[in-house]
C-alpha positions as CSV (number, residue, x, y, z in Angstrom):
1,X,30.6,23.6,26.9
2,X,27.8,21.8,25.1
3,X,27.1,18.4,26.5
4,X,27.9,15.4,24.2
5,X,24.5,13.9,23.5
6,X,25.8,11.0,21.4
7,X,25.6,8.7,24.4
8,X,21.8,9.1,24.3
9,X,21.4,7.9,20.7
10,X,19.9,4.4,20.8
11,X,20.9,1.7,18.5
12,X,18.3,-1.0,17.8
13,X,18.8,-4.6,16.8
14,X,16.1,-7.2,16.1
15,X,15.7,-10.9,15.3
16,X,13.0,-12.8,13.5
17,X,12.9,-16.6,12.7
18,X,13.8,-17.3,9.1
19,X,10.5,-19.1,8.7
20,X,8.8,-15.7,9.0
21,X,11.1,-14.0,6.6
22,X,8.2,-13.3,4.1
23,X,6.6,-10.9,6.6
24,X,9.5,-8.5,6.2
25,X,8.1,-7.5,2.9
26,X,6.2,-4.8,4.7
27,X,9.4,-3.0,5.7
28,X,11.5,-3.9,2.6
29,X,11.7,-0.2,1.5
30,X,13.4,0.8,4.8
31,X,16.8,1.0,3.1
32,X,18.6,2.1,6.3
33,X,17.9,-1.3,7.8
34,X,20.5,-4.0,7.4
35,X,19.9,-7.8,7.7
36,X,22.1,-10.8,8.2
37,X,21.2,-14.5,8.4
38,X,22.4,-16.8,11.2
39,X,21.2,-20.4,11.1
40,X,17.4,-20.2,11.8
41,X,17.4,-16.5,12.6
42,X,17.6,-13.3,10.6
43,X,19.3,-10.4,12.5
44,X,18.5,-6.8,11.7
45,X,20.0,-3.4,12.8
46,X,19.9,0.2,11.8
47,X,16.3,1.0,12.8
48,X,15.5,4.6,13.7
49,X,13.6,5.3,16.9
50,X,10.5,6.1,14.9
51,X,10.7,2.8,13.0
52,X,11.3,0.8,16.2
53,X,8.0,2.1,17.5
54,X,6.0,1.9,14.3
55,X,2.9,-0.3,13.7
56,X,4.7,-2.1,10.9
57,X,7.2,-3.4,13.4
58,X,4.6,-4.3,16.0
59,X,2.6,-6.4,13.5
60,X,5.5,-8.6,12.6
61,X,5.1,-12.2,14.1
62,X,7.8,-13.5,16.4
63,X,9.8,-10.3,16.0
64,X,12.0,-9.4,18.9
65,X,13.4,-5.9,19.2
66,X,16.5,-5.1,21.2
67,X,18.4,-2.0,22.3
68,X,22.2,-2.3,22.0
69,X,24.1,-1.2,25.1
70,X,27.8,-1.8,25.7
71,X,27.8,-4.8,23.4
72,X,24.8,-6.4,25.0
73,X,21.2,-6.7,23.7
74,X,18.4,-5.6,26.0
75,X,14.7,-6.2,25.3
76,X,12.4,-3.1,25.6
77,X,12.5,-1.7,29.2
78,X,14.6,-4.7,30.4
79,X,17.2,-4.1,33.0
80,X,19.0,-7.4,32.3
81,X,20.5,-8.2,28.9
82,X,19.1,-11.0,26.9
83,X,22.0,-11.8,24.6
84,X,25.5,-10.7,23.6
85,X,25.8,-8.8,20.3
86,X,26.4,-11.1,17.4
87,X,29.8,-10.8,15.5
88,X,31.1,-12.0,12.2
89,X,27.7,-11.5,10.5
90,X,27.5,-10.7,6.8
91,X,25.3,-7.6,6.6
92,X,23.4,-6.2,3.6
93,X,20.6,-3.7,3.1
94,X,17.1,-5.2,3.5
95,X,15.9,-4.2,0.0
96,X,18.8,-6.1,-1.6
97,X,18.5,-9.1,0.8
98,X,14.8,-9.7,0.2
99,X,14.2,-10.5,-3.4
100,X,10.4,-10.2,-3.4
101,X,8.9,-11.3,-6.7
102,X,5.3,-10.5,-7.6
103,X,3.4,-12.0,-10.5
104,X,2.8,-10.1,-13.7
105,X,-0.7,-8.8,-14.3
106,X,-3.1,-10.8,-16.4
107,X,-5.0,-8.5,-18.8
108,X,-7.1,-6.3,-16.6
109,X,-6.9,-8.4,-13.5
110,X,-4.2,-9.9,-11.3
111,X,-3.9,-11.5,-7.9
112,X,-0.8,-11.7,-5.6
113,X,0.6,-15.1,-4.8
114,X,0.5,-16.4,-1.3
115,X,4.2,-15.6,-0.5
116,X,3.6,-11.9,-0.6
117,X,0.0,-11.7,0.4
118,X,-1.8,-8.4,-0.2
119,X,-4.6,-7.7,2.3
120,X,-7.0,-4.8,2.8
121,X,-8.3,-4.0,6.2
122,X,-10.7,-1.5,7.7
123,X,-9.0,1.8,8.6
124,X,-10.1,4.5,11.0
125,X,-8.2,7.2,8.9
126,X,-10.4,9.4,6.8
127,X,-9.5,10.3,3.2
128,X,-11.4,12.5,0.7
129,X,-13.3,10.5,-1.9
130,X,-11.6,10.6,-5.3
131,X,-13.5,8.0,-7.3
132,X,-17.1,6.6,-7.5
133,X,-18.2,3.3,-8.9
134,X,-21.9,3.3,-9.8
135,X,-24.4,1.1,-11.7
136,X,-25.0,2.6,-15.2
137,X,-28.7,2.0,-15.0
138,X,-29.0,4.0,-11.8
139,X,-26.9,6.9,-13.2
140,X,-28.8,7.8,-16.4
141,X,-31.3,10.2,-14.9
142,X,-28.8,11.7,-12.5
143,X,-26.3,12.5,-15.3
144,X,-28.9,14.1,-17.7
145,X,-30.3,16.3,-14.9
146,X,-26.9,17.8,-14.1
147,X,-25.7,21.2,-15.5
148,X,-22.6,21.1,-17.7
149,X,-20.4,23.0,-15.2
150,X,-20.9,20.3,-12.6
151,X,-19.8,17.5,-15.0
152,X,-16.8,19.1,-16.8
153,X,-14.3,18.4,-14.0
154,X,-15.3,14.7,-13.9
155,X,-13.7,12.0,-16.0
156,X,-15.2,8.5,-16.4
157,X,-15.0,5.1,-18.0
158,X,-17.3,2.1,-18.3
159,X,-16.4,-1.2,-16.5
160,X,-18.9,-3.9,-17.6
161,X,-22.3,-2.6,-16.4
162,X,-20.8,0.0,-14.1
163,X,-19.3,3.5,-14.5
164,X,-16.2,4.7,-12.7
165,X,-16.1,8.5,-12.1
166,X,-12.9,10.4,-11.1
167,X,-12.7,14.0,-10.0
168,X,-12.8,16.5,-7.2
169,X,-15.3,17.3,-6.0
170,X,-17.3,14.2,-6.9
171,X,-21.0,14.5,-7.6
172,X,-23.5,13.1,-5.1
173,X,-24.3,10.0,-7.0
174,X,-25.3,6.7,-5.5
175,X,-22.5,4.1,-5.6
176,X,-19.2,3.0,-3.9
177,X,-16.5,5.5,-3.2
178,X,-12.7,5.2,-3.3
179,X,-9.7,7.2,-2.2
180,X,-6.4,7.6,-4.0
181,X,-2.9,6.6,-2.8
182,X,0.2,6.1,-5.1
183,X,-2.0,5.4,-8.1
184,X,-4.2,2.9,-6.1
185,X,-8.0,3.5,-5.8
186,X,-8.9,2.0,-2.4
187,X,-12.4,1.4,-1.1
188,X,-13.5,4.1,1.4
189,X,-12.7,3.0,4.9
190,X,-10.0,0.5,3.9
191,X,-6.3,0.5,3.5
192,X,-3.5,-2.0,2.9
193,X,-2.7,-4.1,6.0
194,X,0.9,-3.0,5.5
195,X,1.0,0.6,4.4
196,X,4.4,0.2,2.7
197,X,2.8,-2.3,0.3
198,X,1.2,0.7,-1.5
199,X,4.5,2.1,-2.8
200,X,5.9,-1.4,-3.4
201,X,3.0,-2.4,-5.7
202,X,3.1,1.0,-7.4
203,X,6.8,0.6,-8.3
204,X,6.2,-2.9,-9.5
205,X,3.1,-2.5,-11.6
206,X,2.6,1.2,-12.2
207,X,6.0,2.8,-12.2
208,X,5.0,5.5,-14.7
209,X,1.7,6.2,-12.9
210,X,-0.1,5.9,-16.2
211,X,-2.7,3.5,-14.8
212,X,-5.3,3.3,-12.0
213,X,-5.3,0.1,-9.8
214,X,-8.9,-0.3,-8.6
215,X,-9.1,-2.5,-5.5
216,X,-11.9,-4.5,-4.0
217,X,-12.1,-5.3,-0.3
218,X,-11.0,-8.9,-1.0
219,X,-7.7,-7.5,-2.5
220,X,-8.6,-8.3,-6.1
221,X,-7.8,-5.5,-8.4
222,X,-8.7,-4.1,-11.9
223,X,-6.0,-2.3,-13.9
224,X,-7.3,0.7,-15.9
225,X,-5.3,2.9,-18.3
226,X,-5.6,6.5,-17.5
227,X,-5.7,7.4,-21.2
228,X,-9.0,5.4,-21.5
229,X,-10.9,7.9,-19.4
230,X,-13.0,10.6,-21.1
231,X,-14.6,13.9,-19.9
232,X,-18.0,13.4,-18.5
233,X,-21.0,15.0,-20.2
234,X,-24.6,14.0,-20.8
235,X,-24.0,13.4,-24.5
236,X,-20.9,11.2,-23.9
237,X,-22.8,9.2,-21.4
238,X,-25.7,8.7,-23.8
239,X,-23.4,7.7,-26.7
240,X,-21.5,5.2,-24.6
241,X,-24.6,3.7,-23.1
242,X,-26.0,3.2,-26.6
243,X,-22.8,1.7,-27.9
244,X,-22.9,-0.7,-25.0
245,X,-26.4,-1.8,-26.0
246,X,-25.4,-2.4,-29.6
247,X,-22.5,-4.7,-28.6
C-alpha cells in the first residue's frame, strides 16, 4: 500500500507588524497567500515551501515565519512552539487586502510615491543587452560607417541629445546598455529590489505592452511609445540629426 504523504506537507503561517504593511507590496501578486489583521499584527498563511524560502520573504522587515503543527506555531527549526494558532480571523487574499495605489505618469516621466518605493539595486544575474543609449554626437561616424544589413534589425529614437537603440544583436557602439523585463528597460547590472515589482508596474502603467519604460539607476523612468521608434539607417539618422539642429 502506498504510504500517505499528506502528513509531510508543511503549512506555513507568518506575522508582520501592521506598521510594516507597506513592505508586503513585494509579494502582493502571490494570490495563494491569505492575510488577516489582528490588532497591531497582520497574519498570513498559505505560503508554498518555495515562497517560504524565497528572497522576497527574507527581505521583509520584522517578518516572522512559522510552521503549523497540531494547532501550534513553530519558528523555523524550533522544537518548542512559539504560539497557538489564531482563530476567528477574517481571511482574504493578499492582492485584495492590499490596495496599493501608484501615481499616474506625468507626460514622459513619473516617480513613485514613498509609500510604495521603487528601488533598483545591483544584481549578479547576467542578462543579454537589448537596448543602448548613446550620445548622438558620438554616434554619427559609427552609423555612417556601418553596412545596411547591420542596421536593418535595429530600431531607434531620439531622447534629447541621446539616441536609444533597440535590437538583437546590438551594434558595438559606445554607450549605456539595458536589458528587458516585462516592458521595462533596466540598466545592465541592475534589477528591481523586489523582483515582483516588475510585473506590478507593468500591469499598472503598461498593461498593453505598447510602451517601453526606460529606467535609471536612481529609479527615475522615461516612458516611450513603441510606435515612435523607426528603423535605423544612415539616411534616417542624418535626417533626424538635421531636424534636431533646425528646431
